[in-house]
N, C-alpha and C positions, 0 to 999 in steps of 0.2 A: 593310618588314620591320625586326624589332627584333633586334639583335644581341645575343648571350648576354651575360650579366653579366660584366665584366670585359672583354670584347671590343669596346665601343664603338669604333668609330674616330673618330680627331681627328686634327688637324693644326695644327702652330705658325703663329699668325698674327703673327709679330713677327719682326724681321730676326734678332734673337739673343733666347732665352729661357733665362734659368740654371734647371737642374733641380738642386733641394736636397735634401737627405737626409731633411729634416723640414718641416712646412708654416710655414717663418719664414726671413725674409731672412738672417738671422745664421746660419742650419744650413749645414753644410758642402756645398758644392757637388758633386755628382755628374756633371754634364756639362751641355752646352748644345745646345739645339734649334735651328735656323734656319727660316726662313720656308717653309712648305709642306710640310716633313718632315712624315711620319706618323708616329702615335702610336696606342696602346691608353688609352682612358680608364676610370679603375677606380672613381672617385665623386671626392668631395670634401668639404671640412671641413664642419662645421656651418652656418658664416657664409657658405659657400659662395665663400670667397675663395682657397682652394688648391684645386688639382686633382691628385688621384694618377695619374701616367701612367708608361707604357712606351713607350721610343722604338722604332719598328719595325725599323729598320736595325741598330741597334747593341745592341739589348735593355738599355740604361741605362733604370733607373725611380726614381722619386722624385716629387718635389712641385713644381708648378709655379703661378706667378698664373695664377689662372682666366681672368683678361682676355685672357690671352696664346695661348689656343688655342680652337679652335671644334670641335663635336661635330656628330653627327648629331641629337642630340636636343636640343629647345629648353630643357628643363629639365634642370641636372645633378641627378646621383642624389647623396645625401648618404651617407658612410661612418659607420660606428659609432665 
């Protein structure tokens, strides 16, 4: 079963992962996700280095290093 666009389930695969306002390590920090916390995956940058997510429990959204999450899909979807 495929999730609707913007509703792809994901989870944090790192002890602590910083959620940024923009796809850059120097961008403002919006929050932190912790291992096994659930999120929604909305797509990623063209280079597939950053994923746009929203944390399920807190509603905090932003960009996270793509290597720090896992999704149900094998191939991430790019955002425009």
